[in-house]
Kinemage of the C-alpha trace (Angstrom):
@kinemage 1
@onewidth
@group {chain A} dominant
@subgroup {mainchain}
@vectorlist {calphas} color= white
{ca met a 1} P 200.916 12.383 37.169
{ca ser a 2} L 200.925 15.542 39.183
{ca gly a 3} L 199.830 15.753 42.811
{ca ser a 4} L 196.563 17.503 41.974
{ca thr a 5} L 195.624 14.847 39.400
{ca glu a 6} L 196.281 12.085 41.923
{ca ser a 7} L 194.207 13.824 44.576
{ca val a 8} L 191.320 14.283 42.117
{ca leu a 9} L 191.479 10.598 41.154
{ca arg a 10} L 191.598 9.570 44.814
{ca tyr a 11} L 188.608 11.824 45.570
{ca leu a 12} L 186.620 10.429 42.640
{ca ser a 13} L 187.415 6.842 43.619
{ca glu a 14} L 186.284 7.517 47.221
{ca val a 15} L 183.022 9.049 45.985
{ca glu a 16} L 182.498 6.108 43.619
{ca glu a 17} L 183.173 3.573 46.396
{ca met a 18} L 180.633 5.259 48.679
{ca ala a 19} L 178.046 5.339 45.882
{ca glu a 20} L 178.674 1.625 45.196
{ca glu a 21} L 178.145 0.818 48.892
{ca ile a 22} L 174.872 2.757 48.889
{ca leu a 23} L 173.623 0.933 45.796
{ca ala a 24} L 174.651 -2.442 47.247
{ca asp a 25} L 172.815 -1.671 50.508
{ca arg a 26} L 169.687 -0.630 48.621
{ca gln a 27} L 169.752 -3.858 46.618
{ca gln a 28} L 170.211 -5.878 49.796
{ca ile a 29} L 167.221 -4.102 51.366
{ca val a 30} L 165.089 -5.035 48.338
{ca thr a 31} L 166.232 -8.668 48.538
{ca leu a 32} L 165.607 -8.913 52.282
{ca asp a 33} L 162.209 -7.238 51.915
{ca ser a 34} L 161.216 -9.820 49.316
{ca lys a 35} L 162.229 -12.614 51.700
{ca arg a 36} L 160.320 -10.911 54.524
{ca asn a 37} L 157.163 -10.740 52.376
{ca lys a 38} L 157.459 -14.435 51.488
{ca thr a 39} L 157.880 -15.266 55.173
{ca arg a 40} L 154.816 -13.181 56.043
{ca glu a 41} L 152.830 -15.059 53.388
{ca ala a 42} L 154.030 -18.373 54.845
{ca val a 43} L 152.936 -17.342 58.351
{ca arg a 44} L 149.463 -16.495 57.051
{ca ala a 45} L 149.264 -19.795 55.137
{ca val a 46} L 150.148 -21.735 58.291
{ca gln a 47} L 147.525 -19.816 60.278
{ca arg a 48} L 144.801 -20.448 57.694
{ca asp a 49} L 145.532 -24.175 57.285
{ca asn a 50} L 142.840 -26.021 59.269
{ca ser a 51} L 143.331 -29.420 57.684
{ca ser a 52} L 145.985 -30.905 59.959
{ca his a 53} L 148.161 -30.450 63.012
{ca lys a 54} L 151.366 -30.586 60.992
{ca val a 55} L 152.490 -28.515 58.031
{ca trp a 56} L 155.204 -28.826 55.408
{ca leu a 57} L 157.913 -26.151 55.291
{ca cys a 58} L 160.638 -25.709 52.716
{ca phe a 59} L 164.080 -24.596 53.901
{ca gly a 60} L 166.301 -24.317 50.838
{ca asn a 61} L 166.360 -27.808 49.330
{ca leu a 62} L 164.924 -29.448 52.425
{ca phe a 63} L 161.223 -30.099 53.116
{ca leu a 64} L 160.234 -30.655 56.730
{ca lys a 65} L 156.927 -31.653 58.257
{ca met a 66} L 156.492 -30.117 61.680
{ca pro a 67} L 153.753 -29.153 64.135
{ca lys a 68} L 151.967 -25.885 63.403
{ca pro a 69} L 153.044 -24.057 66.589
{ca thr a 70} L 156.687 -24.921 65.938
{ca ala a 71} L 156.440 -23.860 62.297
{ca lys a 72} L 154.749 -20.583 63.208
{ca lys a 73} L 157.355 -19.853 65.874
{ca leu a 74} L 160.163 -20.571 63.391
{ca leu a 75} L 158.613 -18.354 60.734
{ca asp a 76} L 157.966 -15.548 63.239
{ca thr a 77} L 161.592 -15.701 64.375
{ca asp a 78} L 162.763 -15.571 60.766
{ca tyr a 79} L 160.439 -12.629 60.055
{ca asn a 80} L 161.725 -10.674 63.070
{ca glu a 81} L 165.340 -11.377 62.098
{ca leu a 82} L 164.741 -10.112 58.556
{ca asp a 83} L 162.960 -7.049 59.942
{ca ser a 84} L 165.885 -6.189 62.229
{ca gln a 85} L 168.381 -6.644 59.368
{ca ile a 86} L 166.357 -4.303 57.161
{ca asp a 87} L 166.119 -1.701 59.955
{ca lys a 88} L 169.873 -1.902 60.527
{ca leu a 89} L 170.533 -1.409 56.801
{ca his a 90} L 168.163 1.580 56.692
{ca lys a 91} L 170.026 3.225 59.570
{ca thr a 92} L 173.459 2.694 58.017
{ca leu a 93} L 172.156 3.779 54.625
{ca lys a 94} L 171.135 7.165 56.025
{ca ser a 95} L 174.620 7.835 57.371
{ca lys a 96} L 176.245 6.673 54.129
{ca val a 97} L 174.029 8.947 52.041
{ca asn a 98} L 174.869 11.887 54.303
{ca lys a 99} L 178.571 11.074 54.053
{ca leu a 100} L 178.326 10.918 50.250
{ca arg a 101} L 176.535 14.255 50.132
{ca asp a 102} L 179.254 15.738 52.359
{ca met a 103} L 181.907 14.362 50.020
{ca glu a 104} L 180.112 15.989 47.092
{ca asp a 105} L 179.760 19.289 49.005
{ca lys a 106} L 175.987 19.134 48.840
{ca glu a 107} L 173.730 20.086 51.721
{ca glu a 108} L 172.016 17.438 53.819
{ca leu a 109} L 168.713 16.062 52.563
{ca lys a 110} L 165.720 17.581 54.314
{ca gly a 111} L 163.345 15.087 55.924
{ca phe a 112} L 165.715 12.186 55.338
{ca asn a 113} L 166.215 11.470 59.043
{ca leu a 114} L 162.517 11.101 59.836
{ca asn a 115} L 161.345 7.936 61.548
{ca pro a 116} L 158.057 6.265 60.636
{ca leu a 117} L 155.266 6.155 63.174
{ca asn a 118} L 154.571 2.765 64.689
{ca trp a 119} L 151.387 1.682 66.432
{ca pro a 120} L 152.416 2.464 70.038
{ca arg a 121} L 153.440 5.992 69.014
{ca val a 122} L 150.245 6.502 67.029
{ca ser a 123} L 148.046 5.303 69.880
{ca arg a 124} L 149.742 7.757 72.262
{ca ser a 125} L 149.230 10.702 69.951
{ca pro a 126} L 146.499 13.169 70.914
{ca glu a 127} L 143.154 12.730 69.211
{ca arg a 128} L 142.057 15.330 66.726
């Protein structure tokens, strides 16, 4: 093969690798978000349960009966961990998408680097 053919193949393989990483990250975000929603549902179920002081939790193939405060603390910790993993993936995904667009000689996406408003920022905003 000639030098130009090799460089084109190398370029295409780099673009394909970056696209594969982006797709893998998006799939991981979907998977983690599903786990986060299930954890949120479990936290609400523990809060609503008024029947006893202990609740059953399932961790993989293991069922454990533990006090409600301990279970809620465990679930909250798990929820926060999943939330931070999703946020980290979102941040890296933005840079990977920009890198892919640079590799394809396309201009940067407009509005892609916006951050969502959270409650403290909303409460500080001026009233209309």
